[in-house]
N, C-alpha and C positions, 0 to 999 in steps of 0.2 A: 703308768703301768710299772710294775716291778718284775724283775726276772729272778726266779727261784731256782737254785741248784742244790740238789740233795744227793748225798751219798748214803745209801741205805743197805744194811745187812740183807742178803738175798732172802732170808726167811721172813723178812718183814715188809718186803716190797709191796705185796698185794694189799696189806693193811693200809699202807701209806697211800697207795693209788686210790683205794676206795675213799679215803678222806678227801683227796684232791678232786676226784671226779664228782663228789656230791657237794662240794663247796662252791657257792655262788661267787663269781668273780675270777675264776681260774679258767685258763684256756691254753692252747698250744702245748699240750702235754706230750712229752717225749720220754721214752724209757730206753736206756742203754744197758742191757743186761750184762753183768760181769765186767763192765768197763773200768771200774775203780780198782786200783791196786793198793793204795794206802790211804785210808783203810780199805780192805777188800769189800766189794759189794756192788750193787747196781747204782747207776747214776740216773736220776730223774730230773728232768728240766720242765719248767712250766712258767707261764706268765700269770701274774696275779694283779688284779685291780688294787690300787693303793688302799682303798676302803676296807678290803678284806685281808690285807696283809698282816695286821697286828694279831687278829684273832687266829689266823692260820698259823702264824709263828708260835703262838701260845700253845696250840694243840700239838704241834710238832715237838715242842720242848717237853710237853707232858708225856709224850710217847718216848722220850729219852733219846731222840735222834742226835741231839747235841753231844751226847756222851758215847753212843755206839756208832755214830756216823758223822755227818757234817751237814750244816745248814748254812747256805750262803745266799745273800740277797743283794741285788744291785738295782739301781734305777735305770729305766729305759728312756733314753732321750727322744726316740722316735719309733713308733710302731704303726705301720700301715697295714691294718687288718680289720676286716669287718667283725671277725670273731672277738678281737680285742675291744672294739667299740661296744659290742654287745655285752661283753663281760663287765665293762665299766658301768654300763647302763643298769645291769642287773644287780650289781653290788649296792648295798645300802649306804646312803649318805653321799657326800661329795669327797673326792680324793683330796682336795685342798684342805679339808677340815680334819682329815684323819691324822692321828698321831701314831707313829711307829715307835713304841716305847723302847723296844730293843735297840733300834737304830739310834734313837736319841741318847740312850744310856751309853752306848758304845762311843758315840761322837763326843759327848761331854767327858767321858773317861779319858779319852786321848787328849783333849784340849785342857784338862784340869790336872794333868800330871806334872809334878815338879821335876823339871828336866833342865839340862844345861841350855838347850835351845830356848825354852820358855824364859829362863832367867836372862839370857842374852837379849832377846827381843824386848823384854820389859825394861831392862837397864838402858838399852839404846834409845828406846822411846822416851824414857825419863830424861836422858841426857839431851836429846833433841829438844824436848819441852823446856829444859833449863835454859838452853840458848834462846828459845822463843820468849821466855819470861824476861831475861835480861835485856833482850833487844826490843821487847814489847811488840813482837812480831806475831800476828794472828795466824799467818800462813804456816809458820813453824809449829805453832800449837796444834793446828789442825792435822799437820803431817804426823806429829808425835801421837796424837789420838788414834790415827789410822793404823799406826805401827803396833801400838800396845795390844798384847794378847790377853788382857785381864778379863774379858767377857767370858772366856772359856771356864775358868774356875767359878765365876759367878753363876754361870749356867749349870755347872756341876752341882753347886750348892742347892739351887732351887729345884733342880730335877730330883736330887736325892731326897729333899724334904717332901716332895709330892709322892715319891715312891716309898717313903719311909725307910730309907736305906742309910743308916747312920755312918757306915764306914766310908762310902763315897763322899758324903757330906764333909766328914772330917778331913779326908784327903784333899778335897777342893779348898777347904778353909786353910789348911796348912800351905798349899801352893799359893794361895792369894796373899796370906800374911807374910810368909817367908819371902815370896817374890818381891813384894813392895819394900820390905825391910832391907833386903839386899840391894835392890835398885836404888833406894834412897841413900843408903850408905855409900855406894859407889858414886852416886851423883854428887854427894858431899865432897868426896875426894876429887872428882872431876871439877867441881866448882873452885876448890882451893887451888888446883893446878891452873885453871883458866884465870883466876885472880892473880896468881904469881907471874903469869906471862902478860898480864895487862889487858886481857880480853874481856874479863868480867870486872866490874867495878861496883862498889857499894852505892855510889851515886846513882847508877842506873837502876839498881834494885829498889832503892828508897825513894827515887824520884817519881814524878807522875807517870802512870802507865795506863792510859785510857783503854787500851786494847786488851790488857790482861789483868787488871786489878780485880776483876770479878772472881778470879781463881781463888783468892784467899778471903773472900767475903761471902760465905754461904748464906742462903736465905731459902724461903719456901719455894721460890721459883726453881732453885737448884733441885729440890726434891721432885717437883712436878715434872721437870724435863727428864730426870733420871727414871721416874716411874713410867712415863710415856715411852722412853727409849727401851726400857725393860720389856714392856708389852710387845713393842715392835721386834725386838731381838728374839723373844721367845717364839713369836709367830713365824719369824724367818727360819728358825731352827726346825720347828715342827712341820713346816710346809716345804722344806728343802729349798727355800728361796734365799740362798746365802748372800746374794747381792745386797739385800737389805741390811746385812750386818755392817757393811761399810758405813751406811748412814747412822746406824746406832753408835758405832765406834767414835764418830766425830761429833756426837751430840752430847756426850757425858764427860764431865770434867773430873776424871780420875787420875790419869797419868800426869796432866799438867799440875794438878794439885800436889801430887807427890813431888814433882820437880820443884815447884815453888817452895814447898816446905824445906827441901834439902838446901836450896840456894839461900833462903832466908836464914836458915840455921847457921850456915857458914859465916854470915855477917852478924850473928847475934840478935837478929830481929825475931824474937820469939812470938810476938803478936801475929806476924805474918805466918810463922811456922804453925802455930796452933790453929789459926784460921784456915790454913790450907789442909791440915789434917782433918779438921771438922768438915770441910768441903769434900774431901776424899771419902770419909766415913758416911756422910749423908747421901752421896751419890751411890755408893755400893749398897747401902740399905735400901734405897729406892729401887734399884734394879732387882735385888733379891725379892723384895715384897711384890713387885710387879710380876716377876717371873713365876713366883709361887702361885699367886692368884690366877694368872693366865693359864698355867698348866692345870691347876685344879678345876677351873671353869671348863677347859677343853675336855678334861677327863669326865666331868659330870655330863656335859652335853653329848659326848660320844657314847656314853653308857646306854643311852636309849636305843642304840643300834645293836647292843649286845657285844660281848667280848669274844664270842666264839663264832666260827664260820657258819653261815646260813646254809642249810641243806637245800639242794635243788628240788 
């Protein structure tokens, strides 16, 4: 279930209440007349089945409430109510299959913005992976993959593609490209420093690395894994099962590939450098293709339930 909080100009409250009352999947309706001070108006609260959420949000935005008032939505972790159970039963489809496009767009916007924090996480993840590459340590590689925030911009790209929104797609692409360029450049500096103090050596990088040599040797399996991880990551975003993103993060060789490219470049091994860059690009393309196809399929399958609320 979802909890909806609206701030509505007093002269439009009745119109909004009529919409909520005739929409299948809504319950626990509360009206607080004159309770809002900024902006001034009435506060309306209600619970909405996830299946009805996207259509209801679309209608509320068509009414201009996002401009004249406020629309806030949050997930309910627990709701013990027969009315809530009935509302979910009456709503079309299954809640786990419903996509809240406004929520998805907002989440990917936040995660795909080029910020100091995003750059810090990506750089630290790449440096940790660099240590894993030199030590041929799979545990460090997995840890770096879990720290890396690159799935956010990738999700922003395929979400924008499906929604045909070029500006968010461009913003996500800039965050992705600039983020990896900065992270790899700083990791090159980090590698030079570690070499100067004797912690990184060319012998380790060029020697046998059975646990990490796959990082700079892309093949079709790399694309297959990236594609499957992209599908899983997209489903975790649309179904609010964020725990699955951890598994996605440690399945795809993006940050380790960037790290291996940086370390190999510092030692003049351009074969490893370009192989790692190829691995990075192949994995990112696989995730974007998978995410785009998954979201498009979800959009097509859910269209049979209609995009607008169902009248009671």
